[in-house]
VMD Tcl script that draws the C-alpha trace (Angstrom):
set ca {
  {9.13 14.74 -6.21}
  {6.13 12.24 -4.98}
  {6.13 10.63 -2.04}
  {3.56 8.01 -1.57}
  {2.62 5.91 1.59}
  {1.63 2.45 0.48}
  {-1.26 2.55 2.50}
  {-2.85 4.97 -0.06}
  {-5.32 3.63 -2.36}
  {-3.82 5.62 -5.48}
  {-0.50 4.47 -5.42}
  {0.19 3.71 -8.93}
  {2.66 1.10 -7.73}
  {2.11 -1.46 -5.24}
  {4.78 -2.89 -2.58}
  {4.21 -6.05 -0.96}
  {5.16 -6.28 2.61}
  {7.40 -8.94 1.68}
  {9.26 -6.82 -0.81}
  {9.70 -4.24 2.12}
  {10.80 -6.43 4.83}
  {13.64 -7.77 2.47}
  {14.15 -4.28 0.66}
  {14.70 -2.87 4.57}
  {17.22 -5.84 5.17}
  {19.19 -5.09 2.25}
  {19.62 -1.48 2.79}
  {20.26 -2.16 6.76}
  {23.85 -3.44 5.79}
  {24.17 -0.98 2.99}
  {23.74 2.85 4.71}
  {24.82 4.62 2.06}
  {22.37 3.62 -0.41}
  {19.05 3.10 1.58}
  {16.76 3.37 -1.25}
  {16.20 0.63 -4.22}
  {15.49 2.43 -7.65}
  {12.97 0.05 -9.78}
  {13.48 0.23 -13.50}
  {12.59 -0.27 -17.05}
  {15.38 -0.94 -19.52}
  {15.37 -1.61 -23.25}
  {16.51 -5.37 -23.86}
  {16.20 -8.60 -22.54}
  {14.76 -11.52 -24.35}
  {11.04 -9.92 -24.21}
  {12.26 -6.49 -25.40}
  {12.23 -4.51 -21.95}
  {13.68 -5.44 -18.78}
  {13.29 -4.69 -14.97}
  {16.17 -3.18 -13.07}
  {16.79 -3.04 -9.51}
  {19.57 -0.89 -7.97}
  {20.55 0.51 -4.62}
  {20.95 4.53 -5.03}
  {21.60 7.10 -2.05}
  {19.12 9.38 -2.97}
  {15.89 9.75 -5.20}
  {16.02 12.23 -8.33}
  {13.60 15.14 -8.05}
  {10.98 13.88 -10.68}
  {10.96 10.19 -8.96}
  {7.95 8.57 -7.63}
  {8.79 7.47 -4.08}
  {6.94 4.61 -2.04}
  {7.76 3.64 1.18}
  {6.81 0.77 3.25}
  {7.51 -0.52 6.67}
  {10.87 1.11 6.62}
  {11.44 0.58 2.88}
  {11.89 3.40 0.31}
  {11.40 2.51 -3.39}
  {12.12 5.06 -6.18}
  {10.68 4.90 -10.07}
  {11.62 7.25 -12.79}
  {8.87 9.02 -14.92}
  {9.59 7.12 -17.92}
  {10.01 3.57 -16.46}
  {6.51 4.51 -14.33}
  {4.62 4.74 -17.78}
  {5.57 0.73 -18.24}
  {5.28 -0.01 -14.06}
  {1.26 1.50 -13.75}
  {-1.23 -0.62 -11.72}
  {2.35 -3.26 -10.93}
  {3.06 -5.13 -7.72}
  {6.51 -5.47 -6.64}
  {6.90 -8.83 -4.46}
  {9.92 -10.62 -3.23}
  {9.65 -14.49 -3.63}
  {11.62 -16.82 -1.87}
  {11.17 -20.47 -3.37}
  {12.95 -23.76 -4.38}
  {14.26 -22.12 -7.60}
  {15.83 -18.86 -5.81}
  {15.46 -16.08 -4.03}
  {14.05 -12.89 -6.08}
  {12.12 -9.71 -6.44}
  {9.44 -10.09 -8.88}
  {7.16 -7.47 -10.64}
  {3.24 -8.24 -11.21}
  {2.77 -6.37 -14.12}
  {-0.43 -6.04 -15.77}
  {0.71 -3.86 -18.84}
  {3.01 -6.80 -19.76}
  {1.53 -8.72 -22.90}
  {4.43 -11.49 -23.03}
  {7.47 -12.16 -20.31}
  {10.24 -14.72 -20.50}
  {10.79 -17.60 -18.26}
  {12.78 -16.18 -15.59}
  {10.60 -13.14 -15.20}
  {13.05 -10.47 -15.86}
  {11.93 -9.22 -19.24}
  {9.12 -8.73 -20.47}
  {6.97 -7.00 -23.67}
  {4.15 -4.65 -23.86}
}
mol new
graphics top color blue
foreach p $ca { graphics top sphere $p radius 0.5 }
foreach p [lrange $ca 0 end-1] q [lrange $ca 1 end] { graphics top cylinder $p $q radius 0.2 }
display resetview
């Protein structure tokens, strides 16, 4: 398991302050599952889709990113698709949701939850 503090410049996936704050709020009411797992799965209207799940602990080969009291884990296969990305949280007129700004994606669907490479 590799643990990186968000302040390191070599972190392969970024976590915005807004996302860290929202994750900390969510897990405060979920003491059994204090970690957000971000994954990439096959499916969605563009080929791949992002997954966001709460888990109790990281797997031994997960990348662990910590920022402002929030912990995010990413498995090695998903990390191949997420390298250079930033996880953010948006709260606007169309709703509140996590987003992934992924420089590897060549196309994405209108809702932003699926993408292609």
